[in-house]
C-alpha positions as CSV (number, residue, x, y, z in Angstrom):
1,M,23.2,-23.1,-2.6
2,N,21.1,-24.8,-4.8
3,Q,23.7,-25.7,-7.1
4,K,23.7,-29.3,-8.5
5,K,24.8,-32.5,-6.6
6,D,28.7,-33.9,-7.7
7,R,27.7,-36.2,-10.0
8,S,30.3,-35.6,-12.4
9,A,33.9,-35.6,-11.0
10,S,35.6,-35.0,-14.4
11,K,33.4,-31.6,-15.0
12,G,35.0,-30.5,-11.7
13,R,31.7,-29.9,-9.8
14,R,31.3,-30.1,-6.2
15,A,28.4,-30.1,-3.5
16,P,28.5,-27.1,-1.3
17,F,27.7,-27.9,2.3
18,L,24.6,-25.5,2.5
19,F,23.1,-27.3,-0.6
20,R,23.5,-30.7,1.4
21,V,22.0,-29.1,4.5
22,S,18.9,-27.7,2.1
23,V,18.0,-31.1,0.9
24,L,18.5,-32.5,4.2
25,S,15.8,-29.7,5.3
26,A,13.5,-30.5,2.7
27,L,13.2,-34.0,3.4
28,A,12.5,-33.1,7.2
29,L,9.5,-30.6,6.0
30,T,7.5,-33.5,4.3
31,A,7.6,-37.4,4.3
32,V,6.4,-37.5,0.8
33,F,8.9,-36.5,-1.8
34,P,8.6,-37.4,-5.7
35,S,11.3,-40.1,-6.1
36,Q,14.6,-38.5,-7.2
37,T,14.2,-40.4,-10.4
38,L,11.0,-39.0,-11.3
39,A,11.9,-35.6,-10.3
40,A,15.1,-35.6,-12.0
41,S,13.1,-36.8,-15.1
42,K,11.0,-33.8,-15.6
43,S,12.3,-30.8,-16.9
44,V,11.9,-27.1,-15.3
45,A,12.6,-24.0,-17.5
46,G,15.5,-22.1,-16.2
47,F,16.8,-25.4,-14.3
48,S,19.5,-27.7,-14.9
49,P,18.5,-31.3,-14.7
50,E,19.8,-31.8,-11.0
51,K,18.9,-28.4,-9.7
52,A,15.1,-29.3,-11.0
53,E,15.3,-32.4,-8.9
54,W,15.9,-30.0,-6.1
55,Q,13.3,-27.4,-7.0
56,L,10.8,-29.9,-7.5
57,S,11.0,-31.5,-4.1
58,F,10.8,-28.1,-2.4
59,E,7.9,-26.9,-4.6
60,K,6.0,-30.3,-3.2
61,A,7.2,-29.5,0.0
62,F,5.9,-25.9,-0.2
63,A,2.6,-27.0,-1.2
64,Q,1.8,-29.5,1.0
65,M,2.2,-27.0,3.9
66,V,-0.2,-24.6,2.7
67,S,-3.4,-24.6,4.7
68,K,-6.8,-23.8,3.8
69,E,-7.8,-23.9,7.5
70,S,-5.1,-21.1,8.3
71,I,-6.0,-19.1,5.2
72,S,-9.9,-19.4,6.5
73,R,-8.5,-18.0,10.0
74,F,-6.9,-15.2,8.1
75,S,-9.9,-14.2,6.6
76,K,-12.2,-14.3,9.1
77,E,-10.0,-12.4,11.6
78,M,-9.6,-9.4,9.1
79,S,-12.6,-9.3,7.4
80,V,-14.4,-8.4,10.9
81,R,-13.9,-4.5,10.2
82,S,-13.8,-2.5,7.4
83,G,-10.3,-1.8,6.4
84,V,-10.4,1.5,4.7
85,V,-7.4,3.4,4.8
86,G,-6.9,5.4,7.8
87,T,-9.3,3.6,10.0
88,P,-9.1,1.9,13.1
89,G,-10.1,-1.5,11.3
90,N,-7.1,-1.1,8.9
91,A,-4.9,-0.3,12.1
92,A,-6.4,-3.5,13.5
93,N,-5.5,-5.7,10.5
94,V,-1.8,-4.0,10.5
95,K,-1.5,-5.2,14.1
96,F,-2.8,-9.1,13.5
97,A,-0.6,-9.5,10.1
98,V,2.5,-8.1,11.9
99,E,1.7,-10.7,15.1
100,E,1.4,-13.5,12.5
101,L,4.3,-12.8,10.5
102,K,6.4,-12.6,13.7
103,K,4.8,-16.3,14.8
104,A,6.2,-17.6,11.4
105,G,9.7,-16.6,12.4
106,L,9.7,-13.5,10.2
107,E,10.6,-10.1,10.6
108,P,7.7,-7.8,9.2
109,E,8.5,-4.1,8.6
110,V,5.6,-1.6,8.9
111,K,6.3,1.1,6.2
112,T,4.3,4.6,6.7
113,Y,4.1,7.3,4.0
114,D,1.8,10.7,5.0
115,V,-0.2,10.7,1.9
116,Y,-2.7,13.4,0.6
117,M,-6.1,12.1,0.5
118,S,-9.8,12.6,0.9
119,V,-11.9,12.0,4.1
120,P,-15.6,11.8,3.9
121,K,-17.5,13.5,6.8
122,K,-21.0,13.9,5.3
123,I,-22.2,12.4,1.8
124,A,-25.9,13.5,0.8
125,V,-27.7,13.6,-2.6
126,S,-31.1,14.8,-2.9
127,Q,-33.9,14.9,-5.5
128,T,-35.4,18.4,-5.5
129,Y,-37.9,18.1,-8.6
130,P,-40.3,17.2,-9.8
131,E,-40.6,15.6,-5.8
132,K,-38.2,16.0,-3.0
133,R,-36.5,13.3,-1.3
134,E,-33.0,12.3,0.3
135,L,-31.2,9.7,-1.5
136,Q,-29.9,7.0,0.8
137,V,-26.1,6.8,0.6
138,M,-25.6,3.7,2.7
139,E,-26.7,0.0,2.4
140,N,-29.7,-1.6,4.6
141,L,-26.8,-3.2,6.7
142,P,-28.9,-6.1,8.7
143,K,-29.3,-5.7,12.3
144,G,-26.2,-7.3,14.2
145,T,-23.8,-6.5,11.5
146,P,-20.3,-6.3,13.2
147,Y,-18.8,-2.7,13.2
148,A,-21.6,-1.3,10.9
149,N,-20.9,1.9,12.1
150,E,-17.3,2.1,10.7
151,V,-18.7,1.4,7.3
152,I,-18.3,4.6,5.3
153,P,-21.2,5.7,3.1
154,G,-21.1,5.4,-0.5
155,Y,-18.3,7.9,-1.6
156,N,-15.9,8.3,-4.5
157,A,-12.4,9.4,-3.0
158,Y,-10.8,12.3,-4.1
159,S,-14.0,13.9,-5.3
160,A,-14.3,17.3,-5.0
161,A,-16.0,18.8,-2.0
162,G,-19.1,21.1,-2.4
163,T,-22.7,21.5,-2.8
164,V,-24.3,21.7,-6.3
165,E,-27.9,21.5,-7.8
166,A,-28.5,21.2,-11.6
167,E,-30.6,19.2,-14.0
168,I,-29.1,16.1,-15.0
169,V,-28.1,14.6,-18.3
170,Y,-28.1,10.8,-18.6
171,A,-24.5,10.0,-20.5
172,N,-24.4,5.7,-20.3
173,Y,-21.1,4.8,-19.3
174,G,-19.4,8.2,-19.4
175,R,-16.9,7.6,-22.4
176,P,-15.7,9.9,-25.1
177,E,-18.2,8.1,-27.5
178,D,-21.1,8.8,-25.0
179,F,-20.2,12.4,-24.7
180,A,-19.9,12.3,-28.4
181,E,-23.5,10.9,-29.1
182,L,-24.9,13.7,-26.8
183,E,-23.1,16.5,-28.7
184,K,-24.4,15.0,-32.0
185,R,-27.6,15.4,-30.4
186,G,-27.0,19.1,-29.6
187,I,-27.2,18.4,-25.9
188,S,-25.0,20.1,-23.7
189,V,-23.7,19.0,-20.2
190,K,-22.5,22.5,-19.2
191,D,-23.7,23.7,-15.9
192,K,-25.5,20.2,-15.4
193,I,-25.3,17.5,-13.2
194,V,-24.3,14.3,-15.2
195,I,-25.5,10.5,-14.4
196,T,-23.5,7.9,-15.5
197,R,-23.7,4.0,-15.0
198,Y,-20.4,2.1,-13.8
199,G,-18.7,0.0,-16.4
200,A,-16.9,0.2,-20.0
201,N,-13.9,2.2,-18.2
202,F,-12.4,3.2,-15.2
203,R,-14.6,5.6,-13.2
204,G,-12.2,8.3,-12.7
205,V,-12.5,8.8,-16.4
206,K,-16.0,9.6,-16.2
207,P,-15.9,12.8,-14.3
208,E,-12.9,13.9,-16.5
209,Q,-14.9,13.7,-19.5
210,A,-17.8,15.2,-17.7
211,E,-15.6,18.0,-16.3
212,K,-14.1,19.0,-19.8
213,R,-17.2,19.5,-21.1
214,G,-18.6,22.1,-18.4
215,A,-20.6,19.8,-16.2
216,I,-20.7,20.9,-12.3
217,G,-21.4,17.6,-11.0
218,M,-21.8,13.6,-11.1
219,L,-23.8,10.9,-10.0
220,I,-22.3,7.1,-11.1
221,Y,-24.7,4.1,-10.1
222,S,-24.7,0.6,-10.3
223,D,-27.3,-0.7,-13.2
224,P,-28.9,-4.0,-12.9
225,A,-28.0,-4.6,-16.8
226,D,-24.6,-4.7,-15.6
227,D,-24.2,-6.5,-12.3
228,G,-27.7,-6.7,-10.8
229,Y,-30.7,-8.8,-10.9
230,T,-30.9,-9.2,-14.9
231,K,-27.4,-11.3,-14.3
232,G,-28.7,-13.5,-11.7
233,I,-30.1,-13.9,-8.3
234,V,-29.1,-10.8,-6.2
235,Y,-27.6,-11.0,-2.4
236,P,-28.6,-12.4,0.2
237,E,-30.0,-15.4,-2.0
238,G,-27.1,-15.1,-4.9
239,P,-24.1,-13.4,-5.3
240,W,-25.6,-10.2,-7.7
241,R,-26.3,-6.5,-6.9
242,P,-29.1,-5.9,-4.7
243,D,-30.9,-2.6,-5.2
244,D,-29.3,-1.2,-2.1
245,A,-25.8,-2.0,-2.8
246,I,-23.2,0.8,-4.0
247,Q,-20.0,0.5,-5.7
248,R,-17.4,2.8,-3.6
249,G,-14.1,3.7,-5.3
250,S,-11.6,6.3,-6.3
251,I,-11.7,8.4,-9.1
252,L,-8.4,9.9,-8.6
253,Y,-6.8,10.3,-12.2
254,I,-4.6,7.3,-12.0
255,F,-4.3,7.6,-15.9
256,R,-2.1,10.7,-15.3
257,Y,-0.3,9.2,-12.6
258,P,-1.1,7.0,-9.5
259,G,0.2,7.3,-5.8
260,D,0.1,10.7,-3.8
261,P,-1.4,13.3,-5.8
262,L,1.3,16.0,-4.3
263,T,4.6,14.0,-5.0
264,P,4.3,12.5,-8.4
265,G,7.4,10.7,-8.9
266,E,8.9,10.7,-5.7
267,A,8.2,8.9,-2.5
268,S,6.0,10.9,0.0
269,V,8.2,11.2,3.0
270,P,9.0,14.2,5.1
271,A,11.7,15.6,3.0
272,T,10.1,15.3,-0.3
273,K,8.5,18.7,-1.9
274,R,5.2,18.7,-2.4
275,L,2.8,20.4,-5.3
276,D,0.2,22.6,-3.8
277,P,-3.2,20.7,-4.6
278,S,-3.8,23.2,-7.3
279,E,-1.0,22.0,-9.3
280,A,-2.3,18.2,-9.1
281,V,-3.6,17.1,-12.3
282,S,-4.6,13.9,-10.9
283,L,-7.2,15.3,-8.7
284,P,-10.7,15.5,-9.9
285,Q,-12.6,19.2,-9.9
286,I,-16.2,18.4,-9.7
287,P,-18.2,16.6,-7.1
288,T,-19.1,13.2,-7.6
289,T,-20.4,10.3,-5.7
290,P,-22.2,6.8,-6.3
291,L,-25.5,5.7,-6.0
292,S,-27.2,2.2,-5.9
293,Y,-29.6,1.4,-8.9
294,G,-32.4,1.6,-6.5
295,E,-31.6,5.3,-5.6
296,A,-30.9,6.1,-9.1
297,R,-34.4,4.6,-10.4
298,P,-36.7,7.4,-9.3
299,L,-34.1,10.1,-10.7
300,L,-34.0,8.4,-14.2
301,E,-37.5,7.5,-14.5
302,A,-38.5,11.0,-14.2
303,M,-36.4,12.5,-16.7
304,Q,-37.2,13.7,-20.0
305,G,-36.0,14.6,-23.3
306,D,-35.2,12.1,-26.3
307,D,-35.2,8.5,-25.6
308,A,-31.8,7.3,-24.9
309,P,-30.1,5.2,-27.8
310,A,-31.0,1.6,-27.6
311,S,-27.2,0.5,-26.3
312,W,-27.7,3.0,-23.7
313,Q,-31.2,1.4,-22.2
314,G,-30.3,-0.4,-18.9
315,G,-32.1,-3.1,-16.9
316,L,-34.4,-0.6,-15.2
317,P,-38.4,-1.1,-16.1
318,F,-38.6,1.8,-18.1
319,T,-37.3,3.6,-21.0
320,Y,-34.4,5.6,-20.4
321,K,-34.5,9.3,-21.3
322,I,-31.4,11.5,-22.1
323,G,-32.5,14.6,-20.6
324,P,-32.2,17.2,-19.6
325,G,-35.1,18.0,-17.9
326,A,-37.8,17.4,-15.3
327,T,-35.4,16.3,-12.6
328,K,-33.3,18.0,-10.6
329,V,-30.4,16.7,-8.2
330,R,-28.8,18.3,-5.3
331,I,-25.1,17.1,-4.5
332,A,-23.8,18.3,-0.9
333,L,-20.3,16.8,-0.3
334,D,-18.4,17.4,3.2
335,I,-15.2,16.0,2.4
336,D,-11.6,16.9,4.3
337,Y,-8.5,16.9,2.7
338,K,-5.6,16.2,4.7
339,N,-2.2,14.1,4.8
340,Q,-2.9,10.8,6.4
341,P,-0.8,7.7,7.1
342,V,-0.7,4.6,4.5
343,N,0.9,1.4,6.2
344,D,2.7,-1.2,4.1
345,V,3.4,-4.2,5.9
346,I,6.7,-5.7,4.5
347,V,8.5,-8.7,5.2
348,R,11.7,-10.3,3.3
349,I,12.7,-13.9,2.9
350,P,16.7,-13.4,2.5
351,G,18.5,-15.1,-0.3
352,A,21.5,-17.1,0.1
353,K,23.3,-16.6,-2.9
354,H,22.0,-13.6,-4.7
355,P,20.4,-11.5,-1.7
356,E,20.6,-8.4,-3.4
357,Q,18.2,-9.7,-6.1
358,T,14.6,-9.7,-5.3
359,V,11.3,-11.3,-6.4
360,V,8.3,-9.0,-5.0
361,I,5.0,-10.5,-4.2
362,G,2.3,-7.8,-3.4
363,A,-1.4,-7.5,-2.4
364,H,-3.4,-5.0,-1.3
365,R,-4.8,-5.0,2.3
366,D,-7.2,-2.1,2.5
367,T,-10.7,-2.5,1.6
368,W,-13.5,-0.6,0.8
369,A,-15.9,-2.1,3.6
370,Y,-15.3,-5.6,4.9
371,G,-13.8,-6.7,1.7
372,S,-13.5,-10.5,1.9
373,G,-13.3,-10.7,-1.7
374,D,-11.2,-7.4,-2.9
375,N,-8.5,-7.9,-1.5
376,T,-8.5,-9.7,2.0
377,S,-8.4,-12.8,-0.3
378,G,-5.5,-11.6,-1.9
379,W,-3.6,-10.4,1.3
380,T,-4.8,-13.8,3.3
381,T,-3.0,-15.6,0.1
382,T,0.1,-13.5,0.6
383,L,0.0,-13.9,4.4
384,E,0.0,-17.8,4.0
385,I,2.8,-17.8,1.5
386,A,4.6,-15.8,4.2
387,R,3.9,-18.2,6.8
388,V,5.1,-21.4,4.9
389,L,8.3,-19.9,3.7
390,G,9.0,-18.6,7.1
391,E,8.5,-22.5,8.6
392,M,10.8,-23.4,5.8
393,V,13.5,-20.9,6.6
394,Q,13.3,-22.0,10.1
395,K,14.1,-25.4,9.1
396,G,17.3,-24.6,7.4
397,W,15.8,-23.2,3.7
398,Q,17.0,-20.2,1.7
399,P,16.0,-19.2,-1.7
400,D,19.0,-18.2,-3.9
401,R,17.5,-14.8,-4.3
402,T,15.5,-12.6,-1.8
403,I,11.6,-12.9,-1.6
404,V,9.7,-9.9,-0.5
405,L,6.3,-10.4,0.3
406,A,4.2,-6.8,0.8
407,G,0.7,-6.0,2.0
408,W,0.2,-2.6,0.4
409,D,-2.1,0.0,2.1
410,G,-4.2,2.5,0.2
411,E,-4.7,0.8,-3.0
412,E,-8.3,1.4,-3.1
413,Y,-7.6,5.2,-3.2
414,G,-5.4,5.3,-6.2
415,L,-2.3,2.7,-5.6
416,L,-0.8,4.8,-2.5
417,G,1.0,2.3,-0.7
418,S,2.8,0.4,-3.7
419,V,3.5,3.5,-5.7
420,E,5.2,5.5,-2.5
421,W,7.0,2.2,-1.9
422,A,8.2,1.6,-5.1
423,E,9.4,5.5,-5.8
424,E,11.6,5.5,-2.6
425,H,13.0,2.1,-3.3
426,R,13.7,2.9,-7.3
427,K,17.4,2.5,-7.3
428,E,17.5,-1.0,-5.6
429,L,14.4,-2.2,-7.8
430,T,15.9,-0.6,-11.0
431,E,19.2,-2.6,-10.1
432,N,18.0,-5.9,-8.6
433,A,14.4,-6.6,-9.1
434,V,13.9,-9.7,-10.7
435,A,10.2,-9.5,-11.4
436,Y,7.0,-8.6,-9.3
437,I,3.9,-11.0,-8.9
438,N,0.6,-9.4,-8.2
439,M,-2.4,-10.5,-6.5
440,D,-5.8,-8.6,-6.6
441,G,-8.3,-11.2,-5.7
442,T,-7.6,-14.8,-5.5
443,G,-11.1,-15.6,-3.8
444,G,-12.7,-16.9,-6.7
445,Q,-13.4,-20.2,-8.9
446,F,-11.9,-19.3,-12.2
447,F,-8.1,-18.7,-12.9
448,G,-6.8,-15.5,-15.0
449,A,-3.9,-13.8,-15.5
450,S,-2.4,-10.7,-16.9
451,A,1.3,-10.3,-17.9
452,V,4.2,-9.1,-20.0
453,P,4.7,-11.3,-22.8
454,S,8.1,-12.8,-21.2
455,V,6.5,-14.6,-18.5
456,K,3.8,-16.1,-20.4
457,Q,5.3,-19.5,-20.6
458,L,6.1,-19.4,-17.0
459,I,2.4,-18.6,-16.3
460,Y,1.2,-21.8,-18.4
461,D,3.9,-24.2,-16.8
462,V,3.1,-23.2,-13.1
463,T,-0.2,-23.8,-13.6
464,K,0.1,-27.1,-14.8
465,E,1.6,-27.7,-11.5
466,V,-1.6,-26.8,-9.4
467,I,-4.8,-28.7,-9.0
468,E,-7.7,-26.7,-10.0
469,P,-10.1,-27.5,-6.8
470,R,-13.4,-27.1,-8.9
471,S,-12.6,-29.5,-11.7
472,G,-9.7,-31.9,-10.2
473,T,-7.5,-31.1,-13.1
474,S,-4.5,-28.8,-13.7
475,I,-5.6,-25.3,-13.2
476,Y,-3.9,-25.2,-17.0
477,D,-6.1,-28.0,-18.1
478,D,-9.1,-26.5,-16.5
479,W,-8.4,-22.8,-18.1
480,Y,-7.6,-24.3,-21.5
481,V,-10.9,-26.3,-21.7
482,R,-12.5,-22.9,-20.8
483,E,-10.7,-20.9,-23.3
484,G,-11.8,-23.2,-26.1
485,R,-9.0,-26.1,-26.0
486,K,-6.4,-23.7,-26.8
487,D,-3.3,-21.5,-25.1
488,P,-5.2,-19.4,-22.8
489,N,-5.4,-15.9,-23.4
490,I,-3.0,-13.9,-20.6
491,G,-4.1,-10.3,-20.7
492,K,-1.9,-7.1,-20.8
493,L,-1.4,-5.0,-17.9
494,G,-2.9,-1.7,-18.0
495,S,-3.8,0.0,-14.8
496,G,-5.8,-0.3,-11.5
497,S,-3.6,-2.4,-9.3
498,D,-0.4,-2.6,-7.5
499,Y,1.8,-3.9,-10.7
500,T,1.3,-0.3,-12.2
501,P,4.8,1.2,-10.3
502,F,6.7,-1.7,-11.1
503,I,6.4,-2.3,-15.1
504,Q,5.1,1.0,-16.1
505,H,7.5,3.3,-14.0
506,L,10.5,1.2,-13.2
507,G,10.6,-1.7,-16.1
508,V,10.3,-4.6,-13.5
509,P,8.8,-7.6,-15.3
510,S,5.6,-8.0,-14.0
511,L,2.4,-10.4,-13.7
512,D,-1.0,-10.5,-12.2
513,M,-2.5,-13.7,-11.1
514,G,-6.0,-14.8,-9.4
515,F,-9.3,-16.2,-9.6
516,G,-12.5,-14.5,-10.2
517,V,-16.3,-15.6,-10.2
518,A,-19.6,-14.0,-11.7
519,G,-21.2,-11.7,-9.0
520,G,-22.1,-8.2,-8.7
521,L,-20.9,-6.7,-5.2
522,Y,-17.8,-5.4,-5.9
523,H,-16.8,-2.5,-3.4
524,S,-20.2,-2.6,-1.8
525,A,-20.7,-3.5,2.1
526,Y,-21.9,-6.9,0.9
527,D,-18.4,-8.1,-0.1
528,N,-18.2,-10.0,3.5
529,L,-17.7,-13.3,5.0
530,D,-20.9,-14.8,4.3
531,L,-20.6,-14.1,0.2
532,M,-16.9,-15.3,0.6
533,E,-17.8,-18.7,2.2
534,R,-21.0,-19.4,0.3
535,F,-20.5,-18.2,-3.2
536,I,-17.0,-16.8,-3.7
537,D,-14.6,-19.5,-2.7
538,P,-16.0,-22.3,-0.4
539,G,-13.9,-23.7,1.8
540,Y,-11.1,-21.4,0.8
541,E,-10.0,-23.9,-1.8
542,H,-9.0,-21.3,-4.5
543,Q,-7.0,-19.0,-2.0
544,A,-5.4,-22.1,-1.0
545,A,-4.4,-23.0,-4.6
546,G,-3.6,-19.5,-5.1
547,S,-1.0,-19.4,-2.5
548,Q,0.7,-22.6,-4.0
549,L,0.6,-21.1,-7.6
550,V,2.1,-17.8,-6.6
551,G,4.5,-19.4,-4.2
552,I,5.9,-21.8,-6.8
553,T,6.0,-19.0,-9.3
554,A,8.5,-17.0,-6.7
555,L,10.4,-20.2,-6.0
556,R,10.8,-20.5,-9.6
557,L,12.1,-16.8,-10.1
558,A,14.1,-17.2,-6.8
559,N,15.9,-20.1,-7.7
560,A,16.3,-20.6,-11.5
561,D,19.8,-21.2,-12.8
562,A,18.6,-19.1,-15.9
563,L,15.8,-16.6,-15.1
564,P,12.7,-18.0,-17.5
565,F,11.8,-15.2,-19.5
566,Q,11.1,-15.2,-23.1
567,Y,12.0,-11.7,-24.7
568,S,11.5,-13.4,-28.2
569,A,7.6,-13.6,-27.6
570,Y,7.9,-10.2,-26.2
571,A,9.3,-8.9,-29.5
572,A,7.1,-11.1,-31.6
573,D,4.4,-9.2,-29.9
574,V,5.7,-6.0,-30.5
575,V,6.1,-6.8,-34.2
576,S,2.6,-7.8,-34.5
577,M,1.5,-4.9,-32.8
578,L,3.5,-2.8,-35.0
579,D,2.0,-4.7,-38.2
580,E,-1.6,-4.0,-37.0
581,V,-0.5,-0.2,-36.7
582,A,0.8,0.0,-40.0
583,A,-2.1,-1.9,-41.7
584,K,-4.5,0.6,-40.4
585,G,-2.3,3.7,-41.8
586,T,0.7,5.7,-40.6
587,L,-0.2,9.4,-41.4
588,G,2.5,9.3,-44.0
589,I,5.4,7.8,-41.2
590,D,7.3,4.7,-42.2
591,L,7.3,2.2,-40.1
592,S,9.7,-0.4,-41.8
593,S,12.8,0.4,-39.6
594,V,11.3,0.0,-36.3
595,I,9.4,-3.0,-37.6
596,A,12.8,-4.5,-38.5
597,Q,14.6,-3.6,-35.1
598,A,11.7,-5.4,-33.2
599,R,12.6,-8.3,-35.4
600,T,16.2,-8.0,-34.9
601,W,15.7,-8.1,-31.2
602,Q,13.5,-11.0,-31.3
603,A,16.3,-12.8,-33.2
604,S,18.7,-11.7,-30.5
605,A,16.7,-12.7,-27.7
606,K,16.2,-16.1,-29.0
607,E,19.6,-16.7,-29.6
608,L,20.5,-15.7,-26.1
609,E,17.5,-17.8,-24.4
610,E,18.9,-20.9,-26.4
611,L,22.7,-20.1,-25.2
612,A,21.2,-20.1,-21.8
613,G,19.3,-23.6,-22.5
614,K,22.2,-25.2,-23.5
615,M,24.3,-24.2,-20.9
616,I,21.9,-25.6,-18.1
617,A,21.1,-28.7,-20.1
618,D,23.8,-31.0,-18.8
619,G,24.7,-29.0,-15.6
620,V,26.2,-25.8,-14.6
621,T,30.0,-25.4,-14.3
622,D,31.5,-23.0,-12.3
623,A,32.7,-21.1,-15.7
624,E,29.2,-21.6,-16.9
625,R,28.0,-19.8,-13.7
626,S,29.5,-16.6,-14.3
627,Q,28.3,-16.3,-17.9
628,L,24.6,-17.2,-16.4
629,E,24.9,-14.5,-14.2
630,K,25.6,-12.1,-17.1
631,I,22.7,-13.7,-18.9
632,N,20.5,-13.1,-15.9
633,A,21.5,-9.6,-15.6
634,A,20.3,-9.2,-19.1
635,M,17.0,-10.9,-18.4
636,M,16.0,-8.5,-16.0
637,Q,17.6,-5.5,-18.0
638,Q,15.7,-5.8,-21.3
639,E,12.4,-4.7,-19.8
640,R,14.2,-1.8,-18.0
641,D,15.4,-0.9,-21.5
642,L,11.8,-0.5,-22.6
643,I,11.2,2.8,-20.6
644,V,12.5,6.0,-21.0
645,S,13.3,8.4,-18.5
646,E,11.4,11.4,-19.8
647,G,8.1,9.2,-19.8
648,L,5.3,9.7,-22.2
649,P,4.9,13.1,-23.5
650,S,1.0,13.4,-22.3
651,R,2.2,11.9,-18.7
652,P,5.8,11.6,-17.6
653,W,5.2,9.4,-14.6
654,Y,4.4,6.6,-17.2
655,K,7.4,5.6,-18.8
656,H,7.1,2.3,-20.3
657,Q,7.1,2.4,-24.3
658,I,5.1,-0.7,-24.8
659,W,2.5,-0.8,-21.9
660,A,0.2,1.7,-20.4
661,P,-3.3,2.5,-19.4
662,G,-5.5,4.5,-22.0
663,L,-6.1,7.7,-21.4
664,T,-10.1,7.2,-21.6
665,T,-10.1,3.8,-20.5
666,G,-8.1,4.3,-17.1
667,Y,-8.0,0.2,-16.3
668,A,-7.6,-1.4,-20.0
669,A,-4.3,-1.4,-21.5
670,Q,-3.1,0.9,-24.3
671,P,-0.2,-0.9,-26.1
672,L,2.4,1.4,-27.8
673,P,0.9,4.4,-26.1
674,A,2.7,7.1,-27.3
675,I,2.0,5.7,-31.0
676,A,-1.6,5.3,-30.3
677,E,-2.3,8.8,-28.9
678,A,-0.7,10.4,-31.8
679,F,-3.0,8.6,-33.9
680,Q,-5.9,9.6,-31.9
681,A,-4.6,13.4,-32.3
682,N,-3.9,12.7,-35.7
683,D,-0.5,14.2,-35.2
684,A,2.1,13.2,-37.6
685,K,5.2,14.7,-36.0
686,A,4.0,13.1,-32.3
687,L,3.7,9.6,-34.1
688,Q,7.3,10.4,-36.1
689,Q,8.7,11.0,-32.4
690,A,6.9,8.1,-30.8
691,V,8.5,5.7,-33.4
692,E,11.9,7.0,-33.1
693,R,11.5,6.6,-29.2
694,L,10.4,3.0,-29.4
695,N,13.0,2.3,-31.8
696,T,15.7,3.6,-29.4
697,V,14.4,1.4,-26.6
698,L,14.1,-1.9,-28.9
699,K,17.8,-1.3,-29.9
700,K,18.8,-0.7,-26.2
701,A,17.0,-4.0,-25.7
702,T,19.0,-5.8,-28.5
703,E,22.3,-4.3,-27.5
704,T,21.6,-5.8,-23.7
705,S,20.9,-9.1,-25.1
706,N,23.8,-9.4,-27.9
707,A,26.2,-8.1,-24.8
708,A,25.2,-10.9,-22.7
709,K,26.3,-13.8,-25.2
């Protein structure tokens, strides 16, 4: 299927029956298509001219079938109850999603993993000096809030259980440089409780840094300078954080490895041997819990000691002190640790031509409370894509390659569902996954994306095809203007969402797309339908645009004659990274060879891309199709070539030599991680080894590219 029409008998091309049926099916899906002449005149990267005609027709059909009303119904149904992993609300949402997918004519699978996780029983925080008071660990939810009894208190997943009491020390954002400032001032956190504000790094980095320095507990609060009243009007009158809103969140050390703490690198299935919890290096060791800024205020206000540096001052109306002294706190966390089920919802749209090759679309479906934005919005968008594709399949259409749509469970706890699924399906994903597309928040009004460099142009191309509801221009044009009238920035992939196992463990080309909006109710009980419909995405306009955008992206990857990856751009980025390293000093290590190898890969990849372009420029003969299969295999393999089986020296689960999350940032990407970590340690021997490993993977990618020509 999806082969070009018979326009040139002299080239021996034919129109298979399946292709003719598919075109007729497309015509049945919508009454209005672009004219064949106009469609054929528009080029689509990776498609022959006549295949582009077919592709654009189906993209239009797909986009026209996306329904804001359908998305609204999904959102309302799945925002009624808290969707925390392992809870009744989460189970109810599984049931709803499965029923909706079946209505669309699809055959969903619920894949269950039993994962070691923490379950809060009682969370208590009290000030014990200079006055005694119990701190509130739950928002003041309005009377009549549905299923309010199912909302868990402010809580950090995977915190150590236990009771600790001590003076507190303020450590700003809890970054290494913040603790270094304390040490410079002669202030120790040993046997103290550290209080830090949210922001600047992943919340799990904060207790790890405190733990290393002897702290016995940690409080993490949301400061109004970061997402509260200093930013704008607070909820319910506006979208910013009020004084009772608490940011829940996991502190699992995902920068060590994500997923089940007891089965790193292996799926959490019955046959897998599990670590003892004492052996799991991703588990925090000190009691840690979050607070609202309303409850943190009296603790901070009563502190003594030096004035905090100017950059440490927050938005509360007093001068912040560092401590210790005056303020004592007691943290009492009654937390169970046990295995609980994580339920992924998976559905497949089988491919007609290359059914073994897969384009995976994923969004996590678990939430911290009602989670209308994070991430019910991404999951409703995924369900809508599945619904539309299901209807198209029933009318006789199939993609060339299989499209897999997934609702991941347990993302909020530490990417549990996606990691376990990817580890279980390692072999088939390594052999056949074309790409992974992630959606972690499509409720919003301003588009943004992060991706590997090879798909940047694909993102630019597809964003030109979908209307931005807020401005009426294309998403690309709106993005272009907001970025200062230049090619918009596409971010680097670090961690903190479900693309992590695909790109950084398996080497599957990955991209993350969505919409955001200014606000401060992240992970609070106020991330609800009211917030969504009044402030985040009124009318579900952007979730509909997200469905169109991600659906079209998946269709291009599923149907392309030549996969539209640009490894020449990828290699150029690697050259730039290495040039930056060289300019800063290299501990005496020569980088000229690895830079030369990156340039060689860039040239080879460019030749391969140009060859593929020439082959599809005037249609594809049967002989050329065989060659294109080799080229497409190389397009998938080059990303795989950038991983090493033994992983990074500091953390073997992370196998990619170009991308990993930073050890002290947690979320933000650390390009060339082994090289960066060697520099941080001032270790010339480790740097030499990192450069040699990088040279090896770049050479492999070059050889893969050369072999496909």
